[in-house]
N, CA, C and O atoms as a Tripos MOL2 file, in Angstrom:
@<TRIPOS>MOLECULE
protein
  292   291    73     0     0
PROTEIN
NO_CHARGES

@<TRIPOS>ATOM
      1 N           0.8450   -1.1540   -0.0230 N.3       1 MET1
      2 CA          0.0690   -0.0040    0.0100 C.3       1 MET1
      3 C           0.8810    1.2240   -0.0040 C.2       1 MET1
      4 O           1.7690    1.3560    0.8390 O.2       1 MET1
      5 N           0.6570    2.1330   -0.8850 N.am      2 ASN2
      6 CA          1.3550    3.3730   -0.9630 C.3       2 ASN2
      7 C           1.3080    4.1790    0.3300 C.2       2 ASN2
      8 O           0.2350    4.2790    0.9230 O.2       2 ASN2
      9 N           2.4080    4.7560    0.7970 N.am      3 SER3
     10 CA          2.4510    5.3120    2.1250 C.3       3 SER3
     11 C           1.5430    6.4880    2.2540 C.2       3 SER3
     12 O           0.9840    6.7030    3.3290 O.2       3 SER3
     13 N           1.3580    7.2820    1.1940 N.am      4 ASP4
     14 CA          0.3420    8.4080    1.2480 C.3       4 ASP4
     15 C          -1.0440    7.8870    1.4400 C.2       4 ASP4
     16 O          -1.7940    8.3590    2.2940 O.2       4 ASP4
     17 N          -1.3850    6.8990    0.6330 N.am      5 ILE5
     18 CA         -2.8040    6.2740    0.7310 C.3       5 ILE5
     19 C          -2.9280    5.5310    2.1010 C.2       5 ILE5
     20 O          -4.0210    5.5000    2.6670 O.2       5 ILE5
     21 N          -1.8710    4.9570    2.6200 N.am      6 TYR6
     22 CA         -1.9480    4.3120    3.8580 C.3       6 TYR6
     23 C          -2.2670    5.3360    4.9770 C.2       6 TYR6
     24 O          -3.0970    5.0600    5.8430 O.2       6 TYR6
     25 N          -1.6170    6.4980    4.9610 N.am      7 SER7
     26 CA         -1.7660    7.4950    5.9760 C.3       7 SER7
     27 C          -3.2120    8.0180    5.8900 C.2       7 SER7
     28 O          -3.8660    8.2050    6.9160 O.2       7 SER7
     29 N          -3.6850    8.2430    4.7120 N.am      8 GLN8
     30 CA         -5.0370    8.8100    4.4590 C.3       8 GLN8
     31 C          -6.1070    7.7050    4.9240 C.2       8 GLN8
     32 O          -7.1400    7.9840    5.5320 O.2       8 GLN8
     33 N          -5.7360    6.4940    4.5740 N.am      9 PHE9
     34 CA         -6.6480    5.3800    4.9420 C.3       9 PHE9
     35 C          -6.8210    5.2430    6.4850 C.2       9 PHE9
     36 O          -7.9240    5.0430    6.9940 O.2       9 PHE9
     37 N          -5.6720    5.3620    7.1950 N.am     10 LEU10
     38 CA         -5.6910    5.3360    8.6700 C.3      10 LEU10
     39 C          -6.6090    6.4280    9.1900 C.2      10 LEU10
     40 O          -7.4240    6.2050   10.0850 O.2      10 LEU10
     41 N          -6.4540    7.6550    8.5890 N.am     11 GLN11
     42 CA         -7.2840    8.7290    8.9760 C.3      11 GLN11
     43 C          -8.7700    8.5020    8.6850 C.2      11 GLN11
     44 O          -9.6280    8.8750    9.4850 O.2      11 GLN11
     45 N          -9.0510    7.9230    7.5970 N.am     12 TYR12
     46 CA        -10.4270    7.5800    7.2210 C.3      12 TYR12
     47 C         -10.9650    6.5770    8.2140 C.2      12 TYR12
     48 O         -12.0770    6.7640    8.7070 O.2      12 TYR12
     49 N         -10.2440    5.5320    8.5330 N.am     13 LEU13
     50 CA        -10.6610    4.5240    9.4830 C.3      13 LEU13
     51 C         -11.0370    5.2240   10.8860 C.2      13 LEU13
     52 O         -12.0270    4.8880   11.5360 O.2      13 LEU13
     53 N         -10.2120    6.1480   11.2480 N.am     14 GLN14
     54 CA        -10.4620    6.7910   12.5510 C.3      14 GLN14
     55 C         -11.5820    7.7900   12.4530 C.2      14 GLN14
     56 O         -12.4370    7.8300   13.3380 O.2      14 GLN14
     57 N         -11.6170    8.5820   11.4360 N.am     15 ASP15
     58 CA        -12.6380    9.6230   11.4120 C.3      15 ASP15
     59 C         -14.0330    9.1190   10.9620 C.2      15 ASP15
     60 O         -15.0550    9.4870   11.5420 O.2      15 ASP15
     61 N         -14.0470    8.2700    9.9160 N.am     16 GLU16
     62 CA        -15.3280    7.8850    9.3410 C.3      16 GLU16
     63 C         -15.8250    6.5680    9.9560 C.2      16 GLU16
     64 O         -17.0250    6.4580   10.2090 O.2      16 GLU16
     65 N         -15.0010    5.5980   10.2020 N.am     17 LEU17
     66 CA        -15.4120    4.3430   10.7120 C.3      17 LEU17
     67 C         -15.2390    4.1340   12.2000 C.2      17 LEU17
     68 O         -15.5710    3.0970   12.7740 O.2      17 LEU17
     69 N         -14.7110    5.1640   12.7720 N.am     18 VAL18
     70 CA        -14.5120    5.3020   14.1880 C.3      18 VAL18
     71 C         -13.7730    4.0850   14.8760 C.2      18 VAL18
     72 O         -14.1800    3.4900   15.8740 O.2      18 VAL18
     73 N         -12.6160    3.8170   14.1660 N.am     19 VAL19
     74 CA        -11.7300    2.7540   14.7690 C.3      19 VAL19
     75 C         -10.7330    3.5070   15.6510 C.2      19 VAL19
     76 O         -10.0560    4.4180   15.1760 O.2      19 VAL19
     77 N         -10.6390    3.1440   16.8980 N.am     20 PRO20
     78 CA         -9.7000    3.7920   17.8200 C.3      20 PRO20
     79 C          -8.3070    3.6140   17.2570 C.2      20 PRO20
     80 O          -7.9520    2.5870   16.6790 O.2      20 PRO20
     81 N          -7.4860    4.7410   17.4720 N.am     21 GLN21
     82 CA         -6.0680    4.6690   17.0810 C.3      21 GLN21
     83 C          -5.3060    3.5670   17.7720 C.2      21 GLN21
     84 O          -4.4400    2.9560   17.1450 O.2      21 GLN21
     85 N          -5.5720    3.2860   18.9940 N.am     22 ALA22
     86 CA         -4.8470    2.2230   19.7400 C.3      22 ALA22
     87 C          -5.1140    0.8540   19.0320 C.2      22 ALA22
     88 O          -4.1830    0.0670   18.8610 O.2      22 ALA22
     89 N          -6.3570    0.5780   18.6310 N.am     23 ALA23
     90 CA         -6.7380   -0.6550   17.8810 C.3      23 ALA23
     91 C          -5.9220   -0.7320   16.5670 C.2      23 ALA23
     92 O          -5.4210   -1.7840   16.1680 O.2      23 ALA23
     93 N          -5.8230    0.4600   15.9180 N.am     24 LEU24
     94 CA         -5.1230    0.4630   14.6000 C.3      24 LEU24
     95 C          -3.6030    0.1100   14.8790 C.2      24 LEU24
     96 O          -3.0290   -0.7000   14.1520 O.2      24 LEU24
     97 N          -3.0110    0.6750   15.8510 N.am     25 GLU25
     98 CA         -1.6550    0.4710   16.1470 C.3      25 GLU25
     99 C          -1.4420   -1.1020   16.4920 C.2      25 GLU25
    100 O          -0.5280   -1.7790   16.0220 O.2      25 GLU25
    101 N          -2.3410   -1.5280   17.3060 N.am     26 ARG26
    102 CA         -2.2080   -2.9730   17.7400 C.3      26 ARG26
    103 C          -2.3210   -3.8770   16.5680 C.2      26 ARG26
    104 O          -1.5450   -4.8260   16.4550 O.2      26 ARG26
    105 N          -3.2330   -3.6380   15.7000 N.am     27 VAL27
    106 CA         -3.3680   -4.5740   14.4780 C.3      27 VAL27
    107 C          -2.2850   -4.3400   13.5530 C.2      27 VAL27
    108 O          -1.8720   -5.2920   12.8900 O.2      27 VAL27
    109 N          -1.7240   -3.0880   13.4110 N.am     28 ALA28
    110 CA         -0.6120   -2.8290   12.4970 C.3      28 ALA28
    111 C           0.6300   -3.5320   12.9190 C.2      28 ALA28
    112 O           1.4130   -4.0020   12.0940 O.2      28 ALA28
    113 N           0.8170   -3.6050   14.2640 N.am     29 LYS29
    114 CA          1.9650   -4.4380   14.7290 C.3      29 LYS29
    115 C           1.7900   -5.8690   14.4060 C.2      29 LYS29
    116 O           2.7780   -6.5180   14.0620 O.2      29 LYS29
    117 N           0.6090   -6.4290   14.4850 N.am     30 PHE30
    118 CA          0.4060   -7.8050   14.1440 C.3      30 PHE30
    119 C           0.6210   -8.1430   12.6590 C.2      30 PHE30
    120 O           1.1550   -9.2040   12.3330 O.2      30 PHE30
    121 N           0.2150   -7.2660   11.7920 N.am     31 ILE31
    122 CA          0.3740   -7.5200   10.3620 C.3      31 ILE31
    123 C           1.7030   -7.0380    9.8490 C.2      31 ILE31
    124 O           2.0090   -7.2500    8.6760 O.2      31 ILE31
    125 N           2.4980   -6.4060   10.6620 N.am     32 LYS32
    126 CA          3.8090   -5.9160   10.3310 C.3      32 LYS32
    127 C           3.8190   -5.0270    9.0610 C.2      32 LYS32
    128 O           3.2110   -3.9560    9.0570 O.2      32 LYS32
    129 N           4.5320   -5.4830    7.9490 N.am     33 GLN33
    130 CA          4.5810   -4.6690    6.7060 C.3      33 GLN33
    131 C           3.5310   -5.1060    5.7440 C.2      33 GLN33
    132 O           3.4930   -4.5700    4.6360 O.2      33 GLN33
    133 N           2.7460   -5.9550    6.0410 N.am     34 ASP34
    134 CA          1.6310   -6.4170    5.0750 C.3      34 ASP34
    135 C           0.3840   -5.5900    5.2030 C.2      34 ASP34
    136 O          -0.6910   -6.0930    5.5280 O.2      34 ASP34
    137 N           0.5610   -4.1810    4.9160 N.am     35 PHE35
    138 CA         -0.5330   -3.2980    5.0910 C.3      35 PHE35
    139 C          -1.7910   -3.5970    4.3500 C.2      35 PHE35
    140 O          -2.8710   -3.1840    4.7720 O.2      35 PHE35
    141 N          -1.6880   -4.3060    3.2540 N.am     36 HIS36
    142 CA         -2.8320   -4.6460    2.4890 C.3      36 HIS36
    143 C          -3.7490   -5.6330    3.2900 C.2      36 HIS36
    144 O          -4.9010   -5.8530    2.9140 O.2      36 HIS36
    145 N          -3.2370   -6.1940    4.3520 N.am     37 LEU37
    146 CA         -4.0550   -7.0600    5.1760 C.3      37 LEU37
    147 C          -4.8250   -6.2970    6.3130 C.2      37 LEU37
    148 O          -5.6110   -6.8920    7.0500 O.2      37 LEU37
    149 N          -4.5730   -4.9920    6.4190 N.am     38 LEU38
    150 CA         -5.1580   -4.2090    7.5380 C.3      38 LEU38
    151 C          -6.6910   -4.2560    7.5140 C.2      38 LEU38
    152 O          -7.2540   -4.4560    8.5900 O.2      38 LEU38
    153 N          -7.4510   -4.0890    6.3740 N.am     39 PRO39
    154 CA         -8.8950   -4.0570    6.5130 C.3      39 PRO39
    155 C          -9.4440   -5.4070    6.9230 C.2      39 PRO39
    156 O         -10.3920   -5.4800    7.7050 O.2      39 PRO39
    157 N          -8.8530   -6.4920    6.3980 N.am     40 ILE40
    158 CA         -9.3950   -7.8060    6.7840 C.3      40 ILE40
    159 C          -9.0320   -8.1700    8.2370 C.2      40 ILE40
    160 O          -9.7660   -8.8770    8.9270 O.2      40 ILE40
    161 N          -7.8500   -7.6490    8.6750 N.am     41 ALA41
    162 CA         -7.4010   -7.9580   10.0880 C.3      41 ALA41
    163 C          -8.3410   -7.2430   11.0260 C.2      41 ALA41
    164 O          -8.7840   -7.8340   12.0110 O.2      41 ALA41
    165 N          -8.6830   -5.9140   10.7400 N.am     42 LEU42
    166 CA         -9.6530   -5.2530   11.4970 C.3      42 LEU42
    167 C         -10.9360   -5.9160   11.6240 C.2      42 LEU42
    168 O         -11.5280   -5.9430   12.7040 O.2      42 LEU42
    169 N         -11.4050   -6.4660   10.5430 N.am     43 TRP43
    170 CA        -12.6770   -7.2370   10.5350 C.3      43 TRP43
    171 C         -12.5070   -8.4800   11.3200 C.2      43 TRP43
    172 O         -13.3860   -8.8380   12.1030 O.2      43 TRP43
    173 N         -11.4080   -9.1590   11.1470 N.am     44 GLN44
    174 CA        -11.1960  -10.4320   11.8910 C.3      44 GLN44
    175 C         -11.1690  -10.2570   13.3790 C.2      44 GLN44
    176 O         -11.6310  -11.1180   14.1280 O.2      44 GLN44
    177 N         -10.6100   -9.1050   13.8240 N.am     45 TYR45
    178 CA        -10.5870   -8.8370   15.2650 C.3      45 TYR45
    179 C         -11.8940   -8.0640   15.7010 C.2      45 TYR45
    180 O         -11.9480   -7.4980   16.7930 O.2      45 TYR45
    181 N         -12.8660   -8.0610   14.8710 N.am     46 GLU46
    182 CA        -14.1820   -7.4690   15.1450 C.3      46 GLU46
    183 C         -14.1190   -5.9810   15.4480 C.2      46 GLU46
    184 O         -14.8730   -5.4440   16.2590 O.2      46 GLU46
    185 N         -13.1670   -5.3300   14.7440 N.am     47 LEU47
    186 CA        -13.0710   -3.8880   14.8710 C.3      47 LEU47
    187 C         -13.8310   -3.1660   13.7780 C.2      47 LEU47
    188 O         -14.0580   -1.9600   13.8720 O.2      47 LEU47
    189 N         -14.2230   -3.8820   12.7500 N.am     48 LEU48
    190 CA        -15.0970   -3.5220   11.6860 C.3      48 LEU48
    191 C         -16.1950   -4.4170   11.4620 C.2      48 LEU48
    192 O         -15.9790   -5.6220   11.5940 O.2      48 LEU48
    193 N         -17.3770   -4.0020   11.1320 N.am     49 THR49
    194 CA        -18.4510   -4.8190   10.6650 C.3      49 THR49
    195 C         -18.2260   -5.2280    9.2320 C.2      49 THR49
    196 O         -17.2930   -4.7290    8.6020 O.2      49 THR49
    197 N         -19.0260   -6.1030    8.6950 N.am     50 LEU50
    198 CA        -18.9250   -6.5000    7.3940 C.3      50 LEU50
    199 C         -19.1750   -5.3400    6.4650 C.2      50 LEU50
    200 O         -18.4820   -5.1870    5.4590 O.2      50 LEU50
    201 N         -20.1540   -4.5220    6.7860 N.am     51 ARG51
    202 CA        -20.4520   -3.3400    6.0300 C.3      51 ARG51
    203 C         -19.3020   -2.3370    6.0290 C.2      51 ARG51
    204 O         -18.9790   -1.7160    5.0170 O.2      51 ARG51
    205 N         -18.6970   -2.2080    7.2160 N.am     52 GLN52
    206 CA        -17.5940   -1.2110    7.2930 C.3      52 GLN52
    207 C         -16.3560   -1.7160    6.5160 C.2      52 GLN52
    208 O         -15.5610   -0.9450    5.9780 O.2      52 GLN52
    209 N         -16.2480   -3.0460    6.4930 N.am     53 LEU53
    210 CA        -15.0980   -3.6330    5.6430 C.3      53 LEU53
    211 C         -15.3620   -3.2980    4.1680 C.2      53 LEU53
    212 O         -14.4700   -2.8760    3.4320 O.2      53 LEU53
    213 N         -16.5280   -3.4880    3.8010 N.am     54 GLU54
    214 CA        -16.9560   -3.1180    2.3850 C.3      54 GLU54
    215 C         -16.6230   -1.6810    2.1150 C.2      54 GLU54
    216 O         -15.9800   -1.3640    1.1140 O.2      54 GLU54
    217 N         -17.0690   -0.7670    3.0330 N.am     55 GLN55
    218 CA        -16.8040    0.6600    2.8620 C.3      55 GLN55
    219 C         -15.2640    0.9300    2.7930 C.2      55 GLN55
    220 O         -14.8140    1.7500    1.9920 O.2      55 GLN55
    221 N         -14.4800    0.2360    3.6360 N.am     56 ALA56
    222 CA        -13.0690    0.3690    3.5990 C.3      56 ALA56
    223 C         -12.4480   -0.0180    2.2750 C.2      56 ALA56
    224 O         -11.5600    0.6520    1.7470 O.2      56 ALA56
    225 N         -12.9390   -1.0960    1.7760 N.am     57 TYR57
    226 CA        -12.3740   -1.5330    0.4150 C.3      57 TYR57
    227 C         -12.8450   -0.5470   -0.6560 C.2      57 TYR57
    228 O         -12.1050   -0.2150   -1.5820 O.2      57 TYR57
    229 N         -14.0900   -0.0880   -0.5090 N.am     58 ASP58
    230 CA        -14.4770    0.9020   -1.5120 C.3      58 ASP58
    231 C         -13.6460    2.2440   -1.4760 C.2      58 ASP58
    232 O         -13.3370    2.8370   -2.5090 O.2      58 ASP58
    233 N         -13.3150    2.6670   -0.2450 N.am     59 TRP59
    234 CA        -12.4580    3.7970   -0.0950 C.3      59 TRP59
    235 C         -11.1190    3.6040   -0.7620 C.2      59 TRP59
    236 O         -10.6120    4.4660   -1.4780 O.2      59 TRP59
    237 N         -10.5460    2.3880   -0.4860 N.am     60 LEU60
    238 CA         -9.2600    2.0890   -1.1010 C.3      60 LEU60
    239 C          -9.2370    2.0510   -2.6030 C.2      60 LEU60
    240 O          -8.2960    2.5090   -3.2500 O.2      60 LEU60
    241 N         -10.3520    1.4640   -3.1670 N.am     61 ALA61
    242 CA        -10.5160    1.4090   -4.6310 C.3      61 ALA61
    243 C         -10.5320    2.7800   -5.2250 C.2      61 ALA61
    244 O          -9.8280    3.0430   -6.2000 O.2      61 ALA61
    245 N         -11.3340    3.6810   -4.6500 N.am     62 ILE62
    246 CA        -11.3900    5.0710   -5.1270 C.3      62 ILE62
    247 C         -10.0440    5.7670   -4.9880 C.2      62 ILE62
    248 O          -9.6040    6.4560   -5.9080 O.2      62 ILE62
    249 N          -9.4090    5.5990   -3.8800 N.am     63 ALA63
    250 CA         -8.0540    6.2180   -3.6210 C.3      63 ALA63
    251 C          -7.0540    5.7890   -4.7090 C.2      63 ALA63
    252 O          -6.3890    6.6380   -5.3030 O.2      63 ALA63
    253 N          -6.9440    4.4500   -4.9780 N.am     64 TYR64
    254 CA         -6.0290    3.9940   -5.9710 C.3      64 TYR64
    255 C          -6.3850    4.4140   -7.2790 C.2      64 TYR64
    256 O          -5.5020    4.6790   -8.0950 O.2      64 TYR64
    257 N          -7.6880    4.5100   -7.5850 N.am     65 LYS65
    258 CA         -8.1370    4.9450   -8.9750 C.3      65 LYS65
    259 C          -7.7080    6.4710   -9.1650 C.2      65 LYS65
    260 O          -7.1830    6.8850  -10.1990 O.2      65 LYS65
    261 N          -7.9790    7.2260   -8.0970 N.am     66 GLU66
    262 CA         -7.5560    8.6310   -8.2420 C.3      66 GLU66
    263 C          -6.1020    8.8050   -8.3930 C.2      66 GLU66
    264 O          -5.6680    9.6100   -9.2170 O.2      66 GLU66
    265 N          -5.2610    8.0450   -7.5930 N.am     67 LYS67
    266 CA         -3.8610    8.0220   -7.7160 C.3      67 LYS67
    267 C          -3.3830    7.7490   -9.1880 C.2      67 LYS67
    268 O          -2.5390    8.4370   -9.7620 O.2      67 LYS67
    269 N          -4.0380    6.6400   -9.7400 N.am     68 GLU68
    270 CA         -3.6980    6.1520  -11.1300 C.3      68 GLU68
    271 C          -4.0280    7.3020  -12.0050 C.2      68 GLU68
    272 O          -3.1970    7.6580  -12.8390 O.2      68 GLU68
    273 N          -5.1610    7.9170  -11.8930 N.am     69 THR69
    274 CA         -5.5600    9.0090  -12.7700 C.3      69 THR69
    275 C          -4.5930   10.2070  -12.7630 C.2      69 THR69
    276 O          -4.2630   10.7770  -13.8030 O.2      69 THR69
    277 N          -4.1530   10.5630  -11.5420 N.am     70 ARG70
    278 CA         -3.1450   11.6380  -11.3680 C.3      70 ARG70
    279 C          -1.8350   11.3020  -12.0840 C.2      70 ARG70
    280 O          -1.2230   12.1650  -12.7150 O.2      70 ARG70
    281 N          -1.4120   10.0380  -11.9790 N.am     71 GLU71
    282 CA         -0.1800    9.6970  -12.5120 C.3      71 GLU71
    283 C          -0.1630    9.6600  -14.0300 C.2      71 GLU71
    284 O           0.8790    9.8960  -14.6420 O.2      71 GLU71
    285 N          -1.3560    9.3520  -14.6750 N.am     72 VAL72
    286 CA         -1.4860    9.3250  -16.0890 C.3      72 VAL72
    287 C          -1.5380   10.7410  -16.6420 C.2      72 VAL72
    288 O          -1.0460   11.0060  -17.7390 O.2      72 VAL72
    289 N          -2.1290   11.6360  -15.8870 N.am     73 SER73
    290 CA         -2.2900   12.9970  -16.3650 C.3      73 SER73
    291 C          -0.9000   13.7560  -16.4820 C.2      73 SER73
    292 O          -0.8650   14.9220  -16.8750 O.2      73 SER73
@<TRIPOS>BOND
     1     1     2 1
     2     2     3 1
     3     3     4 2
     4     3     5 am
     5     5     6 1
     6     6     7 1
     7     7     8 2
     8     7     9 am
     9     9    10 1
    10    10    11 1
    11    11    12 2
    12    11    13 am
    13    13    14 1
    14    14    15 1
    15    15    16 2
    16    15    17 am
    17    17    18 1
    18    18    19 1
    19    19    20 2
    20    19    21 am
    21    21    22 1
    22    22    23 1
    23    23    24 2
    24    23    25 am
    25    25    26 1
    26    26    27 1
    27    27    28 2
    28    27    29 am
    29    29    30 1
    30    30    31 1
    31    31    32 2
    32    31    33 am
    33    33    34 1
    34    34    35 1
    35    35    36 2
    36    35    37 am
    37    37    38 1
    38    38    39 1
    39    39    40 2
    40    39    41 am
    41    41    42 1
    42    42    43 1
    43    43    44 2
    44    43    45 am
    45    45    46 1
    46    46    47 1
    47    47    48 2
    48    47    49 am
    49    49    50 1
    50    50    51 1
    51    51    52 2
    52    51    53 am
    53    53    54 1
    54    54    55 1
    55    55    56 2
    56    55    57 am
    57    57    58 1
    58    58    59 1
    59    59    60 2
    60    59    61 am
    61    61    62 1
    62    62    63 1
    63    63    64 2
    64    63    65 am
    65    65    66 1
    66    66    67 1
    67    67    68 2
    68    67    69 am
    69    69    70 1
    70    70    71 1
    71    71    72 2
    72    71    73 am
    73    73    74 1
    74    74    75 1
    75    75    76 2
    76    75    77 am
    77    77    78 1
    78    78    79 1
    79    79    80 2
    80    79    81 am
    81    81    82 1
    82    82    83 1
    83    83    84 2
    84    83    85 am
    85    85    86 1
    86    86    87 1
    87    87    88 2
    88    87    89 am
    89    89    90 1
    90    90    91 1
    91    91    92 2
    92    91    93 am
    93    93    94 1
    94    94    95 1
    95    95    96 2
    96    95    97 am
    97    97    98 1
    98    98    99 1
    99    99   100 2
   100    99   101 am
   101   101   102 1
   102   102   103 1
   103   103   104 2
   104   103   105 am
   105   105   106 1
   106   106   107 1
   107   107   108 2
   108   107   109 am
   109   109   110 1
   110   110   111 1
   111   111   112 2
   112   111   113 am
   113   113   114 1
   114   114   115 1
   115   115   116 2
   116   115   117 am
   117   117   118 1
   118   118   119 1
   119   119   120 2
   120   119   121 am
   121   121   122 1
   122   122   123 1
   123   123   124 2
   124   123   125 am
   125   125   126 1
   126   126   127 1
   127   127   128 2
   128   127   129 am
   129   129   130 1
   130   130   131 1
   131   131   132 2
   132   131   133 am
   133   133   134 1
   134   134   135 1
   135   135   136 2
   136   135   137 am
   137   137   138 1
   138   138   139 1
   139   139   140 2
   140   139   141 am
   141   141   142 1
   142   142   143 1
   143   143   144 2
   144   143   145 am
   145   145   146 1
   146   146   147 1
   147   147   148 2
   148   147   149 am
   149   149   150 1
   150   150   151 1
   151   151   152 2
   152   151   153 am
   153   153   154 1
   154   154   155 1
   155   155   156 2
   156   155   157 am
   157   157   158 1
   158   158   159 1
   159   159   160 2
   160   159   161 am
   161   161   162 1
   162   162   163 1
   163   163   164 2
   164   163   165 am
   165   165   166 1
   166   166   167 1
   167   167   168 2
   168   167   169 am
   169   169   170 1
   170   170   171 1
   171   171   172 2
   172   171   173 am
   173   173   174 1
   174   174   175 1
   175   175   176 2
   176   175   177 am
   177   177   178 1
   178   178   179 1
   179   179   180 2
   180   179   181 am
   181   181   182 1
   182   182   183 1
   183   183   184 2
   184   183   185 am
   185   185   186 1
   186   186   187 1
   187   187   188 2
   188   187   189 am
   189   189   190 1
   190   190   191 1
   191   191   192 2
   192   191   193 am
   193   193   194 1
   194   194   195 1
   195   195   196 2
   196   195   197 am
   197   197   198 1
   198   198   199 1
   199   199   200 2
   200   199   201 am
   201   201   202 1
   202   202   203 1
   203   203   204 2
   204   203   205 am
   205   205   206 1
   206   206   207 1
   207   207   208 2
   208   207   209 am
   209   209   210 1
   210   210   211 1
   211   211   212 2
   212   211   213 am
   213   213   214 1
   214   214   215 1
   215   215   216 2
   216   215   217 am
   217   217   218 1
   218   218   219 1
   219   219   220 2
   220   219   221 am
   221   221   222 1
   222   222   223 1
   223   223   224 2
   224   223   225 am
   225   225   226 1
   226   226   227 1
   227   227   228 2
   228   227   229 am
   229   229   230 1
   230   230   231 1
   231   231   232 2
   232   231   233 am
   233   233   234 1
   234   234   235 1
   235   235   236 2
   236   235   237 am
   237   237   238 1
   238   238   239 1
   239   239   240 2
   240   239   241 am
   241   241   242 1
   242   242   243 1
   243   243   244 2
   244   243   245 am
   245   245   246 1
   246   246   247 1
   247   247   248 2
   248   247   249 am
   249   249   250 1
   250   250   251 1
   251   251   252 2
   252   251   253 am
   253   253   254 1
   254   254   255 1
   255   255   256 2
   256   255   257 am
   257   257   258 1
   258   258   259 1
   259   259   260 2
   260   259   261 am
   261   261   262 1
   262   262   263 1
   263   263   264 2
   264   263   265 am
   265   265   266 1
   266   266   267 1
   267   267   268 2
   268   267   269 am
   269   269   270 1
   270   270   271 1
   271   271   272 2
   272   271   273 am
   273   273   274 1
   274   274   275 1
   275   275   276 2
   276   275   277 am
   277   277   278 1
   278   278   279 1
   279   279   280 2
   280   279   281 am
   281   281   282 1
   282   282   283 1
   283   283   284 2
   284   283   285 am
   285   285   286 1
   286   286   287 1
   287   287   288 2
   288   287   289 am
   289   289   290 1
   290   290   291 1
   291   291   292 2
@<TRIPOS>SUBSTRUCTURE
     1 MET1         2 RESIDUE 1 A MET
     2 ASN2         6 RESIDUE 1 A ASN
     3 SER3        10 RESIDUE 1 A SER
     4 ASP4        14 RESIDUE 1 A ASP
     5 ILE5        18 RESIDUE 1 A ILE
     6 TYR6        22 RESIDUE 1 A TYR
     7 SER7        26 RESIDUE 1 A SER
     8 GLN8        30 RESIDUE 1 A GLN
     9 PHE9        34 RESIDUE 1 A PHE
    10 LEU10       38 RESIDUE 1 A LEU
    11 GLN11       42 RESIDUE 1 A GLN
    12 TYR12       46 RESIDUE 1 A TYR
    13 LEU13       50 RESIDUE 1 A LEU
    14 GLN14       54 RESIDUE 1 A GLN
    15 ASP15       58 RESIDUE 1 A ASP
    16 GLU16       62 RESIDUE 1 A GLU
    17 LEU17       66 RESIDUE 1 A LEU
    18 VAL18       70 RESIDUE 1 A VAL
    19 VAL19       74 RESIDUE 1 A VAL
    20 PRO20       78 RESIDUE 1 A PRO
    21 GLN21       82 RESIDUE 1 A GLN
    22 ALA22       86 RESIDUE 1 A ALA
    23 ALA23       90 RESIDUE 1 A ALA
    24 LEU24       94 RESIDUE 1 A LEU
    25 GLU25       98 RESIDUE 1 A GLU
    26 ARG26      102 RESIDUE 1 A ARG
    27 VAL27      106 RESIDUE 1 A VAL
    28 ALA28      110 RESIDUE 1 A ALA
    29 LYS29      114 RESIDUE 1 A LYS
    30 PHE30      118 RESIDUE 1 A PHE
    31 ILE31      122 RESIDUE 1 A ILE
    32 LYS32      126 RESIDUE 1 A LYS
    33 GLN33      130 RESIDUE 1 A GLN
    34 ASP34      134 RESIDUE 1 A ASP
    35 PHE35      138 RESIDUE 1 A PHE
    36 HIS36      142 RESIDUE 1 A HIS
    37 LEU37      146 RESIDUE 1 A LEU
    38 LEU38      150 RESIDUE 1 A LEU
    39 PRO39      154 RESIDUE 1 A PRO
    40 ILE40      158 RESIDUE 1 A ILE
    41 ALA41      162 RESIDUE 1 A ALA
    42 LEU42      166 RESIDUE 1 A LEU
    43 TRP43      170 RESIDUE 1 A TRP
    44 GLN44      174 RESIDUE 1 A GLN
    45 TYR45      178 RESIDUE 1 A TYR
    46 GLU46      182 RESIDUE 1 A GLU
    47 LEU47      186 RESIDUE 1 A LEU
    48 LEU48      190 RESIDUE 1 A LEU
    49 THR49      194 RESIDUE 1 A THR
    50 LEU50      198 RESIDUE 1 A LEU
    51 ARG51      202 RESIDUE 1 A ARG
    52 GLN52      206 RESIDUE 1 A GLN
    53 LEU53      210 RESIDUE 1 A LEU
    54 GLU54      214 RESIDUE 1 A GLU
    55 GLN55      218 RESIDUE 1 A GLN
    56 ALA56      222 RESIDUE 1 A ALA
    57 TYR57      226 RESIDUE 1 A TYR
    58 ASP58      230 RESIDUE 1 A ASP
    59 TRP59      234 RESIDUE 1 A TRP
    60 LEU60      238 RESIDUE 1 A LEU
    61 ALA61      242 RESIDUE 1 A ALA
    62 ILE62      246 RESIDUE 1 A ILE
    63 ALA63      250 RESIDUE 1 A ALA
    64 TYR64      254 RESIDUE 1 A TYR
    65 LYS65      258 RESIDUE 1 A LYS
    66 GLU66      262 RESIDUE 1 A GLU
    67 LYS67      266 RESIDUE 1 A LYS
    68 GLU68      270 RESIDUE 1 A GLU
    69 THR69      274 RESIDUE 1 A THR
    70 ARG70      278 RESIDUE 1 A ARG
    71 GLU71      282 RESIDUE 1 A GLU
    72 VAL72      286 RESIDUE 1 A VAL
    73 SER73      290 RESIDUE 1 A SER
């Protein structure tokens, strides 16, 4: 996961999906550098509902599409 997108994603998780920062830090330590596993790990630890997991993946899809569009322009 791109570091800019990762930072923005963490902010989204905190602001919009109300995932506590301490929980994000705890799960991030568990997944180490496999940041692409973060959404599913949060769901696995019951920090996201299935609906929130879907929203998280939707957010990531949009963020990557926007990044791709900017790079092509």
